[in-house]
PDB file of N, CA, C, O and CB in Angstrom:
ATOM      1  N   MET A   1     -83.766 -78.894 -89.127  1.00  0.00           N
ATOM      2  CA  MET A   1     -83.558 -79.656 -90.339  1.00  0.00           C
ATOM      3  C   MET A   1     -84.165 -81.046 -90.155  1.00  0.00           C
ATOM      4  O   MET A   1     -83.879 -81.719 -89.164  1.00  0.00           O
ATOM      5  CB  MET A   1     -82.047 -79.745 -90.690  1.00  0.00           C
ATOM      6  N   ALA A   2     -84.981 -81.471 -91.080  1.00  0.00           N
ATOM      7  CA  ALA A   2     -85.603 -82.784 -91.023  1.00  0.00           C
ATOM      8  C   ALA A   2     -84.708 -83.816 -91.705  1.00  0.00           C
ATOM      9  O   ALA A   2     -84.078 -83.540 -92.725  1.00  0.00           O
ATOM     10  CB  ALA A   2     -86.996 -82.755 -91.680  1.00  0.00           C
ATOM     11  N   VAL A   3     -84.670 -84.994 -91.126  1.00  0.00           N
ATOM     12  CA  VAL A   3     -83.972 -86.118 -91.736  1.00  0.00           C
ATOM     13  C   VAL A   3     -85.032 -87.124 -92.172  1.00  0.00           C
ATOM     14  O   VAL A   3     -85.868 -87.549 -91.375  1.00  0.00           O
ATOM     15  CB  VAL A   3     -82.931 -86.767 -90.744  1.00  0.00           C
ATOM     16  N   LEU A   4     -84.985 -87.495 -93.445  1.00  0.00           N
ATOM     17  CA  LEU A   4     -85.973 -88.412 -93.996  1.00  0.00           C
ATOM     18  C   LEU A   4     -85.317 -89.714 -94.402  1.00  0.00           C
ATOM     19  O   LEU A   4     -84.143 -89.747 -94.769  1.00  0.00           O
ATOM     20  CB  LEU A   4     -86.688 -87.784 -95.190  1.00  0.00           C
ATOM     21  N   LYS A   5     -86.092 -90.791 -94.332  1.00  0.00           N
ATOM     22  CA  LYS A   5     -85.614 -92.107 -94.748  1.00  0.00           C
ATOM     23  C   LYS A   5     -86.639 -92.693 -95.705  1.00  0.00           C
ATOM     24  O   LYS A   5     -87.830 -92.402 -95.603  1.00  0.00           O
ATOM     25  CB  LYS A   5     -85.380 -93.054 -93.518  1.00  0.00           C
ATOM     26  N   VAL A   6     -86.173 -93.519 -96.635  1.00  0.00           N
ATOM     27  CA  VAL A   6     -87.046 -94.148 -97.618  1.00  0.00           C
ATOM     28  C   VAL A   6     -86.918 -95.660 -97.503  1.00  0.00           C
ATOM     29  O   VAL A   6     -85.813 -96.201 -97.457  1.00  0.00           O
ATOM     30  CB  VAL A   6     -86.704 -93.672 -99.054  1.00  0.00           C
ATOM     31  N   VAL A   7     -88.070 -96.337 -97.458  1.00  0.00           N
ATOM     32  CA  VAL A   7     -88.092 -97.796 -97.476  1.00  0.00           C
ATOM     33  C   VAL A   7     -88.929 -98.249 -98.666  1.00  0.00           C
ATOM     34  O   VAL A   7     -89.878 -97.573 -99.064  1.00  0.00           O
ATOM     35  CB  VAL A   7     -88.659 -98.373 -96.136  1.00  0.00           C
ATOM     36  N   GLU A   8     -88.574 -99.381 -99.218  1.00  0.00           N
ATOM     37  CA  GLU A   8     -89.298 -99.928-100.363  1.00  0.00           C
ATOM     38  C   GLU A   8     -90.199-101.053 -99.877  1.00  0.00           C
ATOM     39  O   GLU A   8     -89.770-101.920 -99.115  1.00  0.00           O
ATOM     40  CB  GLU A   8     -88.317-100.436-101.462  1.00  0.00           C
ATOM     41  N   ILE A   9     -91.451-101.033-100.325  1.00  0.00           N
ATOM     42  CA  ILE A   9     -92.458-101.989 -99.874  1.00  0.00           C
ATOM     43  C   ILE A   9     -93.216-102.526-101.086  1.00  0.00           C
ATOM     44  O   ILE A   9     -93.487-101.796-102.040  1.00  0.00           O
ATOM     45  CB  ILE A   9     -93.436-101.331 -98.855  1.00  0.00           C
ATOM     46  N   LEU A  10     -93.549-103.801-101.030  1.00  0.00           N
ATOM     47  CA  LEU A  10     -94.384-104.435-102.049  1.00  0.00           C
ATOM     48  C   LEU A  10     -95.748-104.723-101.439  1.00  0.00           C
ATOM     49  O   LEU A  10     -95.842-105.103-100.271  1.00  0.00           O
ATOM     50  CB  LEU A  10     -93.723-105.745-102.594  1.00  0.00           C
ATOM     51  N   SER A  11     -96.802-104.545-102.221  1.00  0.00           N
ATOM     52  CA  SER A  11     -98.151-104.795-101.726  1.00  0.00           C
ATOM     53  C   SER A  11     -99.024-105.305-102.866  1.00  0.00           C
ATOM     54  O   SER A  11     -98.706-105.120-104.041  1.00  0.00           O
ATOM     55  CB  SER A  11     -98.760-103.512-101.102  1.00  0.00           C
ATOM     56  N   ASN A  12    -100.131-105.951-102.500  1.00  0.00           N
ATOM     57  CA  ASN A  12    -101.048-106.447-103.518  1.00  0.00           C
ATOM     58  C   ASN A  12    -102.495-106.277-103.072  1.00  0.00           C
ATOM     59  O   ASN A  12    -102.777-106.077-101.890  1.00  0.00           O
ATOM     60  CB  ASN A  12    -100.759-107.919-103.829  1.00  0.00           C
ATOM     61  N   SER A  13    -103.397-106.358-104.029  1.00  0.00           N
ATOM     62  CA  SER A  13    -104.829-106.239-103.768  1.00  0.00           C
ATOM     63  C   SER A  13    -105.584-106.962-104.875  1.00  0.00           C
ATOM     64  O   SER A  13    -105.122-107.043-106.013  1.00  0.00           O
ATOM     65  CB  SER A  13    -105.268-104.743-103.677  1.00  0.00           C
ATOM     66  N   ASN A  14    -106.734-107.476-104.525  1.00  0.00           N
ATOM     67  CA  ASN A  14    -107.604-108.079-105.540  1.00  0.00           C
ATOM     68  C   ASN A  14    -108.473-107.034-106.228  1.00  0.00           C
ATOM     69  O   ASN A  14    -109.117-107.324-107.237  1.00  0.00           O
ATOM     70  CB  ASN A  14    -108.487-109.150-104.909  1.00  0.00           C
ATOM     71  N   ASP A  15    -108.492-105.793-105.672  1.00  0.00           N
ATOM     72  CA  ASP A  15    -109.397-104.760-106.176  1.00  0.00           C
ATOM     73  C   ASP A  15    -108.757-103.756-107.129  1.00  0.00           C
ATOM     74  O   ASP A  15    -109.282-103.511-108.215  1.00  0.00           O
ATOM     75  CB  ASP A  15    -109.977-104.026-105.032  1.00  0.00           C
ATOM     76  N   SER A  16    -107.601-103.162-106.720  1.00  0.00           N
ATOM     77  CA  SER A  16    -107.012-102.106-107.549  1.00  0.00           C
ATOM     78  C   SER A  16    -105.612-101.769-107.070  1.00  0.00           C
ATOM     79  O   SER A  16    -105.198-102.178-105.986  1.00  0.00           O
ATOM     80  CB  SER A  16    -107.892-100.847-107.533  1.00  0.00           C
ATOM     81  N   TRP A  17    -104.876-101.008-107.904  1.00  0.00           N
ATOM     82  CA  TRP A  17    -103.556-100.528-107.513  1.00  0.00           C
ATOM     83  C   TRP A  17    -103.705 -99.517-106.371  1.00  0.00           C
ATOM     84  O   TRP A  17    -102.880 -99.473-105.459  1.00  0.00           O
ATOM     85  CB  TRP A  17    -102.813 -99.891-108.728  1.00  0.00           C
ATOM     86  N   GLU A  18    -104.753 -98.716-106.431  1.00  0.00           N
ATOM     87  CA  GLU A  18    -104.997 -97.739-105.369  1.00  0.00           C
ATOM     88  C   GLU A  18    -105.211 -98.449-104.033  1.00  0.00           C
ATOM     89  O   GLU A  18    -104.673 -98.025-103.011  1.00  0.00           O
ATOM     90  CB  GLU A  18    -106.219 -96.858-105.711  1.00  0.00           C
ATOM     91  N   ASP A  19    -105.981 -99.508-104.038  1.00  0.00           N
ATOM     92  CA  ASP A  19    -106.221-100.268-102.810  1.00  0.00           C
ATOM     93  C   ASP A  19    -104.927-100.904-102.301  1.00  0.00           C
ATOM     94  O   ASP A  19    -104.681-100.925-101.095  1.00  0.00           O
ATOM     95  CB  ASP A  19    -107.286-101.354-103.049  1.00  0.00           C
ATOM     96  N   ALA A  20    -104.110-101.414-103.200  1.00  0.00           N
ATOM     97  CA  ALA A  20    -102.820-101.999-102.806  1.00  0.00           C
ATOM     98  C   ALA A  20    -101.929-100.948-102.158  1.00  0.00           C
ATOM     99  O   ALA A  20    -101.225-101.241-101.191  1.00  0.00           O
ATOM    100  CB  ALA A  20    -102.107-102.616-104.027  1.00  0.00           C
ATOM    101  N   THR A  21    -101.955 -99.724-102.685  1.00  0.00           N
ATOM    102  CA  THR A  21    -101.168 -98.629-102.121  1.00  0.00           C
ATOM    103  C   THR A  21    -101.664 -98.261-100.730  1.00  0.00           C
ATOM    104  O   THR A  21    -100.868 -98.094 -99.806  1.00  0.00           O
ATOM    105  CB  THR A  21    -101.219 -97.405-103.038  1.00  0.00           C
ATOM    106  N   LYS A  22    -102.963 -98.137-100.583  1.00  0.00           N
ATOM    107  CA  LYS A  22    -103.539 -97.797 -99.285  1.00  0.00           C
ATOM    108  C   LYS A  22    -103.235 -98.878 -98.245  1.00  0.00           C
ATOM    109  O   LYS A  22    -102.931 -98.566 -97.094  1.00  0.00           O
ATOM    110  CB  LYS A  22    -105.055 -97.597 -99.412  1.00  0.00           C
ATOM    111  N   LYS A  23    -103.318-100.140 -98.648  1.00  0.00           N
ATOM    112  CA  LYS A  23    -103.011-101.250 -97.731  1.00  0.00           C
ATOM    113  C   LYS A  23    -101.550-101.189 -97.283  1.00  0.00           C
ATOM    114  O   LYS A  23    -101.247-101.423 -96.113  1.00  0.00           O
ATOM    115  CB  LYS A  23    -103.304-102.615 -98.409  1.00  0.00           C
ATOM    116  N   ALA A  24    -100.656-100.877 -98.201  1.00  0.00           N
ATOM    117  CA  ALA A  24     -99.230-100.807 -97.871  1.00  0.00           C
ATOM    118  C   ALA A  24     -98.961 -99.712 -96.846  1.00  0.00           C
ATOM    119  O   ALA A  24     -98.230 -99.930 -95.880  1.00  0.00           O
ATOM    120  CB  ALA A  24     -98.395-100.560 -99.138  1.00  0.00           C
ATOM    121  N   VAL A  25     -99.548 -98.539 -97.051  1.00  0.00           N
ATOM    122  CA  VAL A  25     -99.337 -97.425 -96.128  1.00  0.00           C
ATOM    123  C   VAL A  25     -99.948 -97.754 -94.764  1.00  0.00           C
ATOM    124  O   VAL A  25     -99.333 -97.490 -93.730  1.00  0.00           O
ATOM    125  CB  VAL A  25     -99.951 -96.119 -96.698  1.00  0.00           C
ATOM    126  N   LYS A  26    -101.136 -98.320 -94.757  1.00  0.00           N
ATOM    127  CA  LYS A  26    -101.791 -98.663 -93.490  1.00  0.00           C
ATOM    128  C   LYS A  26    -100.966 -99.686 -92.714  1.00  0.00           C
ATOM    129  O   LYS A  26    -100.777 -99.553 -91.504  1.00  0.00           O
ATOM    130  CB  LYS A  26    -103.211 -99.211 -93.747  1.00  0.00           C
ATOM    131  N   HIS A  27    -100.481-100.697 -93.409  1.00  0.00           N
ATOM    132  CA  HIS A  27     -99.683-101.741 -92.742  1.00  0.00           C
ATOM    133  C   HIS A  27     -98.336-101.191 -92.267  1.00  0.00           C
ATOM    134  O   HIS A  27     -97.904-101.477 -91.151  1.00  0.00           O
ATOM    135  CB  HIS A  27     -99.455-102.934 -93.696  1.00  0.00           C
ATOM    136  N   ALA A  28     -97.688-100.416 -93.100  1.00  0.00           N
ATOM    137  CA  ALA A  28     -96.382 -99.836 -92.736  1.00  0.00           C
ATOM    138  C   ALA A  28     -96.509 -98.900 -91.540  1.00  0.00           C
ATOM    139  O   ALA A  28     -95.604 -98.824 -90.710  1.00  0.00           O
ATOM    140  CB  ALA A  28     -95.776 -99.075 -93.932  1.00  0.00           C
ATOM    141  N   SER A  29     -97.625 -98.191 -91.451  1.00  0.00           N
ATOM    142  CA  SER A  29     -97.799 -97.216 -90.369  1.00  0.00           C
ATOM    143  C   SER A  29     -97.896 -97.870 -88.992  1.00  0.00           C
ATOM    144  O   SER A  29     -97.822 -97.178 -87.976  1.00  0.00           O
ATOM    145  CB  SER A  29     -99.040 -96.386 -90.621  1.00  0.00           C
ATOM    146  N   LYS A  30     -98.058 -99.173 -88.944  1.00  0.00           N
ATOM    147  CA  LYS A  30     -98.077 -99.873 -87.658  1.00  0.00           C
ATOM    148  C   LYS A  30     -96.706 -99.845 -86.995  1.00  0.00           C
ATOM    149  O   LYS A  30     -96.610 -99.855 -85.768  1.00  0.00           O
ATOM    150  CB  LYS A  30     -98.538-101.321 -87.845  1.00  0.00           C
ATOM    151  N   THR A  31     -95.644 -99.811 -87.800  1.00  0.00           N
ATOM    152  CA  THR A  31     -94.287 -99.806 -87.244  1.00  0.00           C
ATOM    153  C   THR A  31     -93.464 -98.605 -87.681  1.00  0.00           C
ATOM    154  O   THR A  31     -92.480 -98.268 -87.023  1.00  0.00           O
ATOM    155  CB  THR A  31     -93.571-101.066 -87.638  1.00  0.00           C
ATOM    156  N   VAL A  32     -93.837 -97.960 -88.762  1.00  0.00           N
ATOM    157  CA  VAL A  32     -93.109 -96.789 -89.259  1.00  0.00           C
ATOM    158  C   VAL A  32     -93.929 -95.544 -88.927  1.00  0.00           C
ATOM    159  O   VAL A  32     -95.078 -95.421 -89.353  1.00  0.00           O
ATOM    160  CB  VAL A  32     -92.839 -96.894 -90.809  1.00  0.00           C
ATOM    161  N   LYS A  33     -93.349 -94.641 -88.183  1.00  0.00           N
ATOM    162  CA  LYS A  33     -94.055 -93.417 -87.791  1.00  0.00           C
ATOM    163  C   LYS A  33     -93.628 -92.247 -88.670  1.00  0.00           C
ATOM    164  O   LYS A  33     -92.584 -92.293 -89.322  1.00  0.00           O
ATOM    165  CB  LYS A  33     -93.792 -93.089 -86.307  1.00  0.00           C
ATOM    166  N   ASN A  34     -94.434 -91.220 -88.679  1.00  0.00           N
ATOM    167  CA  ASN A  34     -94.143 -89.969 -89.403  1.00  0.00           C
ATOM    168  C   ASN A  34     -94.031 -90.158 -90.917  1.00  0.00           C
ATOM    169  O   ASN A  34     -93.172 -89.543 -91.549  1.00  0.00           O
ATOM    170  CB  ASN A  34     -92.856 -89.364 -88.882  1.00  0.00           C
ATOM    171  N   ILE A  35     -94.883 -90.998 -91.505  1.00  0.00           N
ATOM    172  CA  ILE A  35     -94.878 -91.182 -92.964  1.00  0.00           C
ATOM    173  C   ILE A  35     -95.288 -89.864 -93.616  1.00  0.00           C
ATOM    174  O   ILE A  35     -96.309 -89.273 -93.264  1.00  0.00           O
ATOM    175  CB  ILE A  35     -95.843 -92.350 -93.400  1.00  0.00           C
ATOM    176  N   LYS A  36     -94.477 -89.415 -94.571  1.00  0.00           N
ATOM    177  CA  LYS A  36     -94.708 -88.131 -95.237  1.00  0.00           C
ATOM    178  C   LYS A  36     -95.228 -88.275 -96.663  1.00  0.00           C
ATOM    179  O   LYS A  36     -96.010 -87.445 -97.127  1.00  0.00           O
ATOM    180  CB  LYS A  36     -93.437 -87.334 -95.253  1.00  0.00           C
ATOM    181  N   SER A  37     -94.791 -89.333 -97.363  1.00  0.00           N
ATOM    182  CA  SER A  37     -95.229 -89.494 -98.752  1.00  0.00           C
ATOM    183  C   SER A  37     -95.028 -90.931 -99.209  1.00  0.00           C
ATOM    184  O   SER A  37     -94.339 -91.726 -98.570  1.00  0.00           O
ATOM    185  CB  SER A  37     -94.466 -88.529 -99.678  1.00  0.00           C
ATOM    186  N   VAL A  38     -95.651 -91.228-100.332  1.00  0.00           N
ATOM    187  CA  VAL A  38     -95.481 -92.542-100.956  1.00  0.00           C
ATOM    188  C   VAL A  38     -95.302 -92.321-102.456  1.00  0.00           C
ATOM    189  O   VAL A  38     -96.016 -91.526-103.068  1.00  0.00           O
ATOM    190  CB  VAL A  38     -96.709 -93.491-100.658  1.00  0.00           C
ATOM    191  N   TYR A  39     -94.354 -93.025-103.029  1.00  0.00           N
ATOM    192  CA  TYR A  39     -94.064 -92.947-104.462  1.00  0.00           C
ATOM    193  C   TYR A  39     -94.294 -94.333-105.053  1.00  0.00           C
ATOM    194  O   TYR A  39     -93.654 -95.299-104.639  1.00  0.00           O
ATOM    195  CB  TYR A  39     -92.590 -92.445-104.732  1.00  0.00           C
ATOM    196  N   VAL A  40     -95.193 -94.434-106.007  1.00  0.00           N
ATOM    197  CA  VAL A  40     -95.455 -95.711-106.663  1.00  0.00           C
ATOM    198  C   VAL A  40     -94.398 -95.892-107.743  1.00  0.00           C
ATOM    199  O   VAL A  40     -94.410 -95.223-108.776  1.00  0.00           O
ATOM    200  CB  VAL A  40     -96.909 -95.769-107.265  1.00  0.00           C
ATOM    201  N   LYS A  41     -93.487 -96.815-107.473  1.00  0.00           N
ATOM    202  CA  LYS A  41     -92.357 -97.054-108.376  1.00  0.00           C
ATOM    203  C   LYS A  41     -92.769 -97.913-109.565  1.00  0.00           C
ATOM    204  O   LYS A  41     -92.417 -97.618-110.708  1.00  0.00           O
ATOM    205  CB  LYS A  41     -91.206 -97.725-107.623  1.00  0.00           C
ATOM    206  N   GLU A  42     -93.519 -98.979-109.287  1.00  0.00           N
ATOM    207  CA  GLU A  42     -93.963 -99.898-110.349  1.00  0.00           C
ATOM    208  C   GLU A  42     -95.354-100.418-110.048  1.00  0.00           C
ATOM    209  O   GLU A  42     -95.763-100.526-108.892  1.00  0.00           O
ATOM    210  CB  GLU A  42     -92.981-101.077-110.504  1.00  0.00           C
ATOM    211  N   GLN A  43     -96.069-100.736-111.109  1.00  0.00           N
ATOM    212  CA  GLN A  43     -97.367-101.391-110.997  1.00  0.00           C
ATOM    213  C   GLN A  43     -97.340-102.614-111.895  1.00  0.00           C
ATOM    214  O   GLN A  43     -96.757-102.591-112.979  1.00  0.00           O
ATOM    215  CB  GLN A  43     -98.542-100.424-111.382  1.00  0.00           C
ATOM    216  N   SER A  44     -97.975-103.677-111.435  1.00  0.00           N
ATOM    217  CA  SER A  44     -98.101-104.874-112.274  1.00  0.00           C
ATOM    218  C   SER A  44     -99.388-105.591-111.888  1.00  0.00           C
ATOM    219  O   SER A  44    -100.025-105.253-110.890  1.00  0.00           O
ATOM    220  CB  SER A  44     -96.856-105.825-112.115  1.00  0.00           C
ATOM    221  N   ALA A  45     -99.756-106.564-112.674  1.00  0.00           N
ATOM    222  CA  ALA A  45    -100.981-107.311-112.406  1.00  0.00           C
ATOM    223  C   ALA A  45    -100.798-108.768-112.805  1.00  0.00           C
ATOM    224  O   ALA A  45    -100.017-109.101-113.697  1.00  0.00           O
ATOM    225  CB  ALA A  45    -102.179-106.691-113.158  1.00  0.00           C
ATOM    226  N   ILE A  46    -101.534-109.613-112.127  1.00  0.00           N
ATOM    227  CA  ILE A  46    -101.552-111.044-112.441  1.00  0.00           C
ATOM    228  C   ILE A  46    -102.816-111.312-113.249  1.00  0.00           C
ATOM    229  O   ILE A  46    -103.901-110.853-112.892  1.00  0.00           O
ATOM    230  CB  ILE A  46    -101.505-111.935-111.132  1.00  0.00           C
ATOM    231  N   VAL A  47    -102.668-112.052-114.333  1.00  0.00           N
ATOM    232  CA  VAL A  47    -103.798-112.381-115.195  1.00  0.00           C
ATOM    233  C   VAL A  47    -104.006-113.894-115.201  1.00  0.00           C
ATOM    234  O   VAL A  47    -103.072-114.664-115.425  1.00  0.00           O
ATOM    235  CB  VAL A  47    -103.569-111.849-116.638  1.00  0.00           C
ATOM    236  N   LYS A  48    -105.243-114.298-114.953  1.00  0.00           N
ATOM    237  CA  LYS A  48    -105.615-115.714-115.031  1.00  0.00           C
ATOM    238  C   LYS A  48    -106.897-115.818-115.847  1.00  0.00           C
ATOM    239  O   LYS A  48    -107.852-115.074-115.623  1.00  0.00           O
ATOM    240  CB  LYS A  48    -105.802-116.344-113.598  1.00  0.00           C
ATOM    241  N   ASN A  49    -106.904-116.733-116.780  1.00  0.00           N
ATOM    242  CA  ASN A  49    -108.074-116.936-117.642  1.00  0.00           C
ATOM    243  C   ASN A  49    -108.537-115.632-118.293  1.00  0.00           C
ATOM    244  O   ASN A  49    -109.732-115.339-118.344  1.00  0.00           O
ATOM    245  CB  ASN A  49    -109.220-117.545-116.837  1.00  0.00           C
ATOM    246  N   ASN A  50    -107.573-114.858-118.787  1.00  0.00           N
ATOM    247  CA  ASN A  50    -107.837-113.603-119.491  1.00  0.00           C
ATOM    248  C   ASN A  50    -108.469-112.517-118.634  1.00  0.00           C
ATOM    249  O   ASN A  50    -109.079-111.589-119.166  1.00  0.00           O
ATOM    250  CB  ASN A  50    -108.717-113.869-120.650  1.00  0.00           C
ATOM    251  N   GLU A  51    -108.333-112.618-117.304  1.00  0.00           N
ATOM    252  CA  GLU A  51    -108.859-111.591-116.415  1.00  0.00           C
ATOM    253  C   GLU A  51    -107.812-111.211-115.377  1.00  0.00           C
ATOM    254  O   GLU A  51    -107.054-112.057-114.904  1.00  0.00           O
ATOM    255  CB  GLU A  51    -110.148-112.075-115.727  1.00  0.00           C
ATOM    256  N   VAL A  52    -107.780-109.937-115.034  1.00  0.00           N
ATOM    257  CA  VAL A  52    -106.864-109.477-113.983  1.00  0.00           C
ATOM    258  C   VAL A  52    -107.405-109.979-112.651  1.00  0.00           C
ATOM    259  O   VAL A  52    -108.553-109.718-112.293  1.00  0.00           O
ATOM    260  CB  VAL A  52    -106.716-107.902-113.983  1.00  0.00           C
ATOM    261  N   THR A  53    -106.557-110.705-111.922  1.00  0.00           N
ATOM    262  CA  THR A  53    -106.978-111.271-110.642  1.00  0.00           C
ATOM    263  C   THR A  53    -106.274-110.636-109.442  1.00  0.00           C
ATOM    264  O   THR A  53    -106.733-110.764-108.307  1.00  0.00           O
ATOM    265  CB  THR A  53    -106.728-112.755-110.640  1.00  0.00           C
ATOM    266  N   GLU A  54    -105.162-109.955-109.699  1.00  0.00           N
ATOM    267  CA  GLU A  54    -104.421-109.346-108.601  1.00  0.00           C
ATOM    268  C   GLU A  54    -103.629-108.146-109.109  1.00  0.00           C
ATOM    269  O   GLU A  54    -102.997-108.198-110.165  1.00  0.00           O
ATOM    270  CB  GLU A  54    -103.480-110.375-107.941  1.00  0.00           C
ATOM    271  N   PHE A  55    -103.678-107.067-108.335  1.00  0.00           N
ATOM    272  CA  PHE A  55    -102.931-105.851-108.634  1.00  0.00           C
ATOM    273  C   PHE A  55    -101.758-105.761-107.664  1.00  0.00           C
ATOM    274  O   PHE A  55    -101.917-105.999-106.467  1.00  0.00           O
ATOM    275  CB  PHE A  55    -103.844-104.582-108.534  1.00  0.00           C
ATOM    276  N   ARG A  56    -100.576-105.417-108.184  1.00  0.00           N
ATOM    277  CA  ARG A  56     -99.381-105.325-107.350  1.00  0.00           C
ATOM    278  C   ARG A  56     -98.707-103.979-107.538  1.00  0.00           C
ATOM    279  O   ARG A  56     -98.670-103.429-108.639  1.00  0.00           O
ATOM    280  CB  ARG A  56     -98.403-106.460-107.675  1.00  0.00           C
ATOM    281  N   VAL A  57     -98.170-103.457-106.429  1.00  0.00           N
ATOM    282  CA  VAL A  57     -97.427-102.199-106.476  1.00  0.00           C
ATOM    283  C   VAL A  57     -96.106-102.352-105.734  1.00  0.00           C
ATOM    284  O   VAL A  57     -96.000-103.070-104.740  1.00  0.00           O
ATOM    285  CB  VAL A  57     -98.258-101.044-105.870  1.00  0.00           C
ATOM    286  N   ASN A  58     -95.119-101.660-106.249  1.00  0.00           N
ATOM    287  CA  ASN A  58     -93.805-101.538-105.595  1.00  0.00           C
ATOM    288  C   ASN A  58     -93.716-100.068-105.204  1.00  0.00           C
ATOM    289  O   ASN A  58     -93.706 -99.188-106.065  1.00  0.00           O
ATOM    290  CB  ASN A  58     -92.575-101.999-106.553  1.00  0.00           C
ATOM    291  N   LEU A  59     -93.652 -99.804-103.887  1.00  0.00           N
ATOM    292  CA  LEU A  59     -93.731 -98.443-103.372  1.00  0.00           C
ATOM    293  C   LEU A  59     -92.453 -98.024-102.677  1.00  0.00           C
ATOM    294  O   LEU A  59     -91.693 -98.855-102.179  1.00  0.00           O
ATOM    295  CB  LEU A  59     -94.891 -98.312-102.421  1.00  0.00           C
ATOM    296  N   LYS A  60     -92.231 -96.725-102.652  1.00  0.00           N
ATOM    297  CA  LYS A  60     -91.202 -96.147-101.801  1.00  0.00           C
ATOM    298  C   LYS A  60     -91.933 -95.249-100.813  1.00  0.00           C
ATOM    299  O   LYS A  60     -92.605 -94.296-101.209  1.00  0.00           O
ATOM    300  CB  LYS A  60     -90.110 -95.351-102.635  1.00  0.00           C
ATOM    301  N   ILE A  61     -91.799 -95.556 -99.528  1.00  0.00           N
ATOM    302  CA  ILE A  61     -92.444 -94.769 -98.480  1.00  0.00           C
ATOM    303  C   ILE A  61     -91.378 -93.915 -97.802  1.00  0.00           C
ATOM    304  O   ILE A  61     -90.344 -94.419 -97.361  1.00  0.00           O
ATOM    305  CB  ILE A  61     -93.177 -95.689 -97.443  1.00  0.00           C
ATOM    306  N   THR A  62     -91.649 -92.614 -97.727  1.00  0.00           N
ATOM    307  CA  THR A  62     -90.723 -91.666 -97.100  1.00  0.00           C
ATOM    308  C   THR A  62     -91.275 -91.275 -95.743  1.00  0.00           C
ATOM    309  O   THR A  62     -92.453 -90.944 -95.607  1.00  0.00           O
ATOM    310  CB  THR A  62     -90.507 -90.406 -97.994  1.00  0.00           C
ATOM    311  N   PHE A  63     -90.399 -91.319 -94.727  1.00  0.00           N
ATOM    312  CA  PHE A  63     -90.823 -90.922 -93.389  1.00  0.00           C
ATOM    313  C   PHE A  63     -89.736 -90.122 -92.708  1.00  0.00           C
ATOM    314  O   PHE A  63     -88.552 -90.241 -93.024  1.00  0.00           O
ATOM    315  CB  PHE A  63     -91.185 -92.146 -92.549  1.00  0.00           C
ATOM    316  N   GLU A  64     -90.171 -89.298 -91.759  1.00  0.00           N
ATOM    317  CA  GLU A  64     -89.235 -88.451 -91.020  1.00  0.00           C
ATOM    318  C   GLU A  64     -88.677 -89.212 -89.836  1.00  0.00           C
ATOM    319  O   GLU A  64     -89.417 -89.847 -89.085  1.00  0.00           O
ATOM    320  CB  GLU A  64     -89.918 -87.153 -90.551  1.00  0.00           C
ATOM    321  N   VAL A  65     -87.350 -89.141 -89.675  1.00  0.00           N
ATOM    322  CA  VAL A  65     -86.662 -89.806 -88.576  1.00  0.00           C
ATOM    323  C   VAL A  65     -86.644 -88.849 -87.389  1.00  0.00           C
ATOM    324  O   VAL A  65     -86.314 -87.672 -87.534  1.00  0.00           O
ATOM    325  CB  VAL A  65     -85.209 -90.238 -88.984  1.00  0.00           C
ATOM    326  N   ASP A  66     -87.002 -89.365 -86.215  1.00  0.00           N
ATOM    327  CA  ASP A  66     -86.972 -88.541 -84.989  1.00  0.00           C
ATOM    328  C   ASP A  66     -85.572 -88.204 -84.579  1.00  0.00           C
ATOM    329  O   ASP A  66     -85.370 -87.522 -83.574  1.00  0.00           O
ATOM    330  CB  ASP A  66     -87.667 -89.249 -83.848  1.00  0.00           C
TER     331      ASP A  66
END
């Protein structure tokens, strides 16, 4: 029987929500092992001078506990 844990992480990117998600998983994987999935809970963006300047994601990362 596998035991899973979920942590919530915030991330941002100047390029896209997809890039912000990938950055979050890459950074989390430095200390969290056995990542199984990621759920994008929320997406938002910062707008300056009528242009999107930053993409933000609120993620839930699921990993298996040893």
